Each structure stands twice: as structure tokens, then as C-alpha cells.
TIGU-691844 format. One record per residue (C-alpha): residue number from 0; residue in one letter; z, y, x negated. Coordinates in steps of 0.5 Angstrom, whole numbers, plus 500, padded with zeros to 3 digits. Each point is the difference from the previous one (the first is absolute). Layout:
NODE  pos  code   pz   py   px
NODE  NUM     A    Z    Y    X
...
END
This chain:
NODE  pos  code   pz   py   px
NODE    0     M  487  853  458
NODE    1     K  495  505  501
NODE    2     K  496  495  505
NODE    3     R  507  499  503
NODE    4     N  501  508  501
NODE    5     N  492  499  503
NODE    6     F  502  495  505
NODE    7     L  506  503  502
NODE    8     T  496  506  501
NODE    9     V  494  497  505
NODE   10     L  506  497  503
NODE   11     V  503  506  502
NODE   12     I  494  504  502
NODE   13     S  498  494  505
NODE   14     T  506  500  504
NODE   15     V  500  508  501
NODE   16     L  493  499  502
NODE   17     C  502  495  505
NODE   18     S  505  504  502
NODE   19     C  496  505  502
NODE   20     V  495  496  505
NODE   21     P  498  505  505
NODE   22     Q  502  499  507
NODE   23     R  493  501  501
NODE   24     L  497  493  498
NODE   25     M  506  497  503
NODE   26     E  498  502  507
NODE   27     E  493  498  498
NODE   28     E  503  494  499
NODE   29     Q  504  499  506
NODE   30     A  494  502  504
NODE   31     K  495  495  496
NODE   32     R  506  494  503
NODE   33     K  499  503  507
NODE   34     S  493  498  501
NODE   35     C  500  494  497
NODE   36     E  505  498  504
NODE   37     T  496  503  506
NODE   38     E  494  497  497
NODE   39     L  504  493  500
NODE   40     A  501  500  507
NODE   41     A  494  503  503
NODE   42     L  497  493  496
NODE   43     K  506  496  503
NODE   44     T  498  503  507
NODE   45     N  493  497  499
NODE   46     S  501  494  498
NODE   47     N  505  499  506
NODE   48     D  495  503  505
NODE   49     C  494  496  497
NODE   50     D  504  493  501
NODE   51     Q  503  503  507
NODE   52     K  491  501  502
NODE   53     L  499  493  498
NODE   54     A  505  498  505
NODE   55     E  498  504  506
NODE   56     A  493  497  497
NODE   57     K  501  493  501
NODE   58     K  505  501  507
NODE   59     E  493  503  503
NODE   60     L  496  495  498
NODE   61     K  505  495  502
NODE   62     E  501  504  507
NODE   63     T  493  500  500
NODE   64     G  499  493  499
NODE   65     R  504  498  507
NODE   66     T  496  505  504
NODE   67     I  494  496  498
NODE   68     E  503  494  503
NODE   69     D  502  502  506
NODE   70     L  493  504  501
NODE   71     K  497  493  499
NODE   72     K  505  496  504
NODE   73     D  497  505  506
NODE   74     T  494  500  499
NODE   75     A  500  492  500
NODE   76     G  503  502  506
NODE   77     L  495  505  503
NODE   78     G  494  494  498
NODE   79     K  504  495  504
NODE   80     N  500  504  506
NODE   81     Y  492  503  499
NODE   82     R  498  492  500
NODE   83     I  505  498  506
NODE   84     T  496  506  503
NODE   85     D  494  498  498
NODE   86     A  500  494  504
NODE   87     K  502  501  506
NODE   88     F  495  506  501
NODE   89     E  495  494  498
NODE   90     K  503  496  505
NODE   91     L  500  506  505
NODE   92     N  492  501  498
NODE   93     Q  498  493  501
NODE   94     I  505  500  507
NODE   95     N  496  506  502
NODE   96     E  494  498  499
NODE   97     Q  501  493  504
NODE   98     L  502  505  506
NODE   99     L  494  503  499
NODE  100     E  496  494  500
NODE  101     K  504  498  506
NODE  102     Y  500  506  504
NODE  103     N  492  500  499
NODE  104     R  499  493  504
NODE  105     L  506  502  505
NODE  106     L  497  507  501
NODE  107     E  494  496  506
NODE  108     G  507  498  503
NODE  109     N  506  501  504
NODE  110     I  501  506  500
NODE  111     N  507  500  499
NODE  112     D  500  496  494
NODE  113     T  497  505  498
NODE  114     K  504  505  500
NODE  115     K  506  496  497
NODE  116     I  495  499  495
NODE  117     S  498  506  499
NODE  118     S  508  502  499
NODE  119     E  501  495  496
NODE  120     L  494  502  495
NODE  121     Q  503  507  501
NODE  122     M  507  498  498
NODE  123     T  497  496  494
NODE  124     Q  496  506  498
NODE  125     E  506  506  499
NODE  126     E  504  493  497
NODE  127     Y  495  500  495
NODE  128     L  498  507  499
NODE  129     K  508  501  499
NODE  130     K  500  493  495
NODE  131     Q  494  505  497
NODE  132     D  505  506  499
NODE  133     E  506  497  496
NODE  134     L  494  496  496
NODE  135     K  498  507  498
NODE  136     K  507  503  499
NODE  137     L  502  494  496
NODE  138     S  494  500  495
NODE  139     E  501  508  499
NODE  140     Q  507  498  499
NODE  141     L  499  495  495
NODE  142     N  495  504  496
NODE  143     G  505  505  500
NODE  144     Q  505  495  497
NODE  145     K  494  498  494
NODE  146     K  499  507  498
NODE  147     T  507  501  500
NODE  148     L  500  493  496
NODE  149     D  495  502  495
NODE  150     D  503  507  499
NODE  151     T  506  497  498
NODE  152     T  497  495  495
NODE  153     A  496  505  497
NODE  154     E  507  504  499
NODE  155     L  504  494  498
NODE  156     K  494  499  495
NODE  157     K  501  507  497
NODE  158     R  507  499  500
NODE  159     E  500  493  497
NODE  160     A  496  503  495
NODE  161     R  505  506  497
NODE  162     V  504  495  500
NODE  163     A  496  496  495
NODE  164     E  499  506  496
NODE  165     L  508  503  501
NODE  166     E  501  493  496
NODE  167     A  495  499  496
NODE  168     I  502  507  497
NODE  169     L  508  498  499
NODE  170     K  497  493  497
NODE  171     S  496  503  494
NODE  172     K  507  505  500
NODE  173     D  505  494  499
NODE  174     D  494  497  495
NODE  175     A  500  506  496
NODE  176     A  508  501  500
NODE  177     N  499  492  498
NODE  178     E  495  501  495
NODE  179     L  504  507  497
NODE  180     K  506  495  499
NODE  181     K  497  495  497
NODE  182     K  497  505  494
NODE  183     L  508  503  500
NODE  184     S  503  494  499
NODE  185     D  495  498  494
NODE  186     A  500  507  496
NODE  187     L  508  501  502
NODE  188     F  502  492  498
NODE  189     N  505  501  493
NODE  190     F  503  506  505
NODE  191     E  501  495  506
NODE  192     G  508  498  501
NODE  193     K  502  505  495
NODE  194     G  501  505  503
NODE  195     L  493  501  505
NODE  196     T  498  496  506
NODE  197     I  494  500  504
NODE  198     T  500  499  508
NODE  199     Q  496  501  505
NODE  200     K  501  500  508
NODE  201     N  498  504  506
NODE  202     G  493  501  496
NODE  203     K  503  503  494
NODE  204     V  501  499  493
NODE  205     Y  507  502  496
NODE  206     V  501  500  493
NODE  207     S  507  502  500
NODE  208     M  503  501  493
NODE  209     D  509  500  499
NODE  210     E  501  507  495
NODE  211     S  501  496  494
NODE  212     L  493  499  499
NODE  213     L  499  507  502
NODE  214     F  506  505  498
NODE  215     A  506  501  497
NODE  216     S  506  502  504
NODE  217     G  498  506  503
NODE  218     S  494  503  496
NODE  219     I  493  499  503
NODE  220     A  496  500  494
NODE  221     V  497  493  500
NODE  222     E  501  495  494
NODE  223     E  495  497  497
NODE  224     K  501  493  503
NODE  225     G  499  502  507
NODE  226     I  494  506  497
NODE  227     E  496  493  498
NODE  228     A  501  496  507
NODE  229     L  498  507  503
NODE  230     K  493  499  496
NODE  231     K  499  494  502
NODE  232     V  502  502  508
NODE  233     A  495  505  499
NODE  234     K  494  496  497
NODE  235     V  501  496  506
NODE  236     L  500  506  504
NODE  237     E  493  502  497
NODE  238     Q  497  495  503
NODE  239     S  502  500  507
NODE  240     K  497  507  503
NODE  241     D  503  498  507
NODE  242     I  506  500  498
NODE  243     N  506  505  501
NODE  244     V  505  501  496
NODE  245     L  507  502  503
NODE  246     I  506  502  493
NODE  247     E  507  499  504
NODE  248     G  507  501  496
NODE  249     H  506  498  501
NODE  250     T  506  501  498
NODE  251     D  508  496  501
NODE  252     D  505  504  505
NODE  253     V  505  502  493
NODE  254     A  498  509  502
NODE  255     M  498  504  494
NODE  256     S  503  507  497
NODE  257     G  494  501  495
NODE  258     K  498  506  497
NODE  259     G  493  504  499
NODE  260     E  495  496  504
NODE  261     I  503  494  502
NODE  262     K  506  502  505
NODE  263     D  500  494  504
NODE  264     N  497  493  502
NODE  265     W  495  503  504
NODE  266     D  498  504  493
NODE  267     L  500  494  496
NODE  268     S  495  495  505
NODE  269     V  496  506  501
NODE  270     L  498  502  492
NODE  271     R  501  492  498
NODE  272     A  494  498  505
NODE  273     T  495  507  498
NODE  274     S  502  498  493
NODE  275     I  497  493  502
NODE  276     V  494  504  503
NODE  277     K  498  503  493
NODE  278     I  501  494  497
NODE  279     I  495  496  504
NODE  280     S  496  507  501
NODE  281     K  499  500  492
NODE  282     N  499  494  498
NODE  283     S  494  497  506
NODE  284     S  494  504  504
NODE  285     V  504  500  506
NODE  286     D  499  506  505
NODE  287     P  506  503  501
NODE  288     K  499  501  507
NODE  289     R  501  492  501
NODE  290     L  507  501  497
NODE  291     T  506  503  504
NODE  292     A  508  500  497
NODE  293     A  506  500  504
NODE  294     G  507  501  499
NODE  295     C  504  496  504
NODE  296     G  507  501  497
NODE  297     E  505  494  502
NODE  298     N  498  500  507
NODE  299     F  496  493  500
NODE  300     P  504  496  496
NODE  301     I  498  492  498
NODE  302     D  508  498  500
NODE  303     P  506  504  504
NODE  304     G  504  498  496
NODE  305     K  505  504  496
NODE  306     T  499  495  493
NODE  307     P  499  502  494
NODE  308     E  493  494  501
NODE  309     A  499  503  508
NODE  310     R  499  507  496
NODE  311     K  496  498  494
NODE  312     K  495  496  506
NODE  313     N  500  507  504
NODE  314     R  498  505  493
NODE  315     R  492  498  501
NODE  316     T  493  502  501
NODE  317     E  495  498  504
NODE  318     I  493  501  499
NODE  319     I  497  498  508
NODE  320     L  493  498  499
NODE  321     T  496  501  508
NODE  322     P  493  498  501
NODE  323     K  497  506  503
NODE  324     L  499  499  508
NODE  325     D  495  506  502
NODE  326     E  494  494  502
NODE  327     L  506  498  504
NODE  328     F  502  506  503
NODE  329     K  492  502  501
NODE  330     V  500  494  505
NODE  331     L  506  501  504
NODE  332     E  497  508  501
NODE  333     T  494  497  503
NODE  334     K  500  499  508
END
């Protein structure tokens, strides 16, 4: 009987303390939630920017390639014209020499013939000078086209190297995500298919845990089997230091009318995500700066249905693992 009375006394005191949680703590929790949502939006924006910039780089590379092909065609045409003009120049030079020779032979002959030859010689010399100017212009144009081609080729090589560097970084991130998924699958083998799934998409690894594995209904306290699974996740994260960790809490669409610190689905999802962050921090040496807790409430359902089965699927917690993209951002920022 005495133990029972003590238990009732503790229960009453706990109820009184929970009902007296200061408003300030709720406001701090809401501020943290907004901060987490902002960081989540920033991460998604950075990932989209990264994909957009890579697509633009590939587009520029393709356009530059077409420009080079056009320049090669123009250069080939100029080279052909240059050879034709050079042949004509050589022929005119030969004719000029022949006329000079004929002029010298007939210089002492008929004056009229001499004047005629002189006139022809003058016309030939003018044509010769004209062709010489044309040849010079063609040569200068050809040199200019060659310089443009050389400059464009050098720029293309730079861009090809940049794209290759980007693709190498992305491949290394994909390889890291594949390796991380394998490590998680090996560590959580006994949990997969029992309220836990591991998937990979868009370069990220998603560890999704049903409510039944982690929490009692309406509770933010992680149960023993859930703690065991989270400890295994934490050990894998210790070995993968270049991974950012986002924990998202999700609820169904049934509105809560709770009291105390849990007043609605937003509160429930945020506090559940925070509970998981604390367990990972407590049971590993993972840098807390890598961990982000976010609550999504009922806003991102897996199944939009209103059946008990659909709502059960939507009550979940997702651990989203993203390789750091610092190296990729540095390359993209390089002019």
C-alpha cells in the first residue's frame, strides 16, 4: 500500500510539472523548427542549383563544340581559296616573266608592237599586284581564323576539364552513397522489412522507420527496439564523416488536441525528430553540426488515402543522408 501511495504522489507531481511548462520553451521550440525548415529549404535549393549549373555547363560545352565545327569548315574554305589564289599568282608570275622576255626580244623591233607589249605588260603587272593584295588579305584572314580556332579549342579544353571534374565529383558522391547504403543494409539487416526500409534516390540515402518501430501512439519517447536500430545507424554515421544527416518527423492527417508540450501534429513531428537526434548524439561521436531535426507534420504523406492502412504508412520518421557537396560548389564557383 505504501508503494502505491508513493507512486500516486509521483504521478500527481509529474502531471503538475508538465502542465506548467513555460510558454518560453514552446516559443524556443517553434523557433528551432522554423530554423530547421529554413536550413532544409536551403539544402534543397543548393542541390537544385548544383544540378542546374551542371546542365548549363554541359549545354555550353555542346554549343562550343558546334562553334568549333563551324570554324573548322570556314577555315577549310579559306584554305582552299588561299591555294587557288596562290596557284593563280604563280601562273601570273610565269606569264609576267614570259612577257618580260618577249619584251626584251622585241624592244629593238617594231615600235607599235613594243607599245602593245608594254601595255599588256602593264595590265599584267596591275593584275599581278591585285592578286598579290588578295592573297595577302586571304592570308591575314586565314591567320585570324586560325587564332580564333586555337583560342576556342583552348577554351573548350578548359570547359571539358571542368565538366570532367564535376562528373568525377558527382560520381564519387554516388559511389559514397552506394557504399553508405550497403553499410546501413548490413548493419540493419534484422530490421529491414520490419518497419524499416532503406532506399537511395537523387544521390541521397533514405532510412525510413515506421511509428511502430520507434514510438508509442502520440509519444515522443523512443522505444527499446527503435533505440537499438538507431544505435546501429549512429555507428555507421561515425565512419562516414562527409555525410550530412537530416531527421524528418512525419504524422498522419488526424488532428491532435493535445495539451502540454505536444499541442498538434507539428509539435509531435518536431519533438520526435529531436528525440532521434539526441539518441544518435548520445550513442556516437557524430558531430552535432552534421545533425538537423525537422518536423513536417502531415504535409508530406506517402499515401494520400484516408484509410487506417494509409495513415499508418504516413506516421514515420525518415533519416536522410546526403553527401557533402563542398567540392562541387567550389568547382561551380570557379570562373
